[in-house]
N, C-alpha and C positions, 0 to 999 in steps of 0.2 A: 299709561294704563290701557289706552285704546289699542295700541299695537299688541300688547300682551293678550287682550281679549280677542282680537282678530286672529292671532296665531292659534289660540286655543280653539276658536270656532273652526278654523281651517283644519286643524287636527281631527276634530270631531267629524267634520264633513268628509274627510278621507275615510274615517271609520264607516260612514254611511254609504260609501261607495261612490261619492261624488268625486270626479277627477278635479284637479286644481283648476282647470279651465272651466269646468261646469260650475264649480263653486264661485269662481270669479264672475261667471255669467249671471249668477243670482243677485249680485250686488248686495248680498246680505239680506235680501228681501224675505221676511218670514213667510209670506204667502207662497212664494216660489219654493222655498225649502219644504214647507208643509205639503205642497202639491207633490213634490218629488217623493217625500216620505210616504204619502198615501198611495201613490202609484207603486212604489216598491213593495209595500206591505200587501197591497191588493194582488200584485203579480205573484208574490210568494204563495198566497192562499189559493189563487186560481190554479196555479201549477200543481200544487199539492192535491187539490180536489180532483182535478183532471186525472192525475196519475193514480189516485186511489180508485177512481171509477174504472180506469183502464185495467188496473191490476185485478180488480174484482171480476170484470168481464172476461179477461183472459183466463183467470184461474177457474172460474165456473165452467167455461167451455172445455178446458183441459180435464177438469174433474169429471164432467159428464162423459167425456170420451173414455176416460179410465174406467168409470163405472160400467159403461156400455161394453167395454172390452173385458169385463170380469175382473177388474183390479180395484176393488173398493178400498183395500188397505193403502194402496198407492194414492188413491184419491184423498183419503183421510190425511195422509202425510203431506200431500200438496196443500190441503186446506190449512194445516198448521203452519206451513211455510209461508203461505200467502198472507195469512192473518198477521204473522210476525212482521212481514214486510210492510204491511199497511200501518201497523202500530209504530214501527220504527220510523217510517217516513213521516207520519203525522207528528210524532214527538219532535223530530228534527225540524219540521216546518214551524211548529209552534215556538220552538226555541229561537228560530231565525226571526220570526215575527216579534218575539219579545226583545231580542237584541236590537233590532232595527227601531222598535218603538222607544226603548230607553234612550238610545242615542238621539233620535229625532226630538223627543220631548226635552232632553237636556239642551239641545241647541235652541229650540224654540223658547224655552224658559229663559235661557241666557240672552236672547234677543228681546225679551219682554213681551212675548206673545203667548200668554197662558191660554187664551181662547183657542188658538190654533193647536197648541199642545193638547188641549182637551179633545179637539176634533180628531187628531191623530190617534189618541188613546181610544176613542170610540170606534174608529175604523179598525184599529187593531183588535178590539174586543169582538167585533163582527167577523173579522178575518179568522180569529181563533175558533169562533163558533162554527164557521163554515168548514174548517178543517176537521173539527170534532164530529160534526154531522156527517161529513163524507167518510170519516173513519168508521163511524157506527154503521152507516149504510153499506159500506164495503164488507165489513165483518158480517153483518146480517146476511148479505147475499151469498157470501162464501159458506157460512154455516148452514144456510138453507139448502145449498147444493151438496153438502157433505153427506156421505152415506151414514145411515143410522139416525138422521135427524128428522 
């Protein structure tokens, strides 16, 4: 039974992005696995937040240049494109956070670490909130710069 459980946990670890050697390095320690999960989830969120901010800044700068050049229609089209990009990226990031969270929680519960599973879930909730806030802020900035608003 123990061998079957270890094989199952190794399979889930591969889904988490842990290489075989990295998984072996954890020794099956739930705290190490939880730390890895928290780091991965946090990195996904931070990357997404940064990219949403950068997209908004670039789009606003380009929209302002188009408006100054007398092309408000193109600026409006760019705003629509940029908002769609931010929404798509944010949706993808939240899905990645969800996927990682489910896999991590499954492993941690399998190892008998419900407290660590709850911690990972809380971190994931905060990560999703950060992505949603960055999405809203980016959209607000783009809409504020759009002509006719």
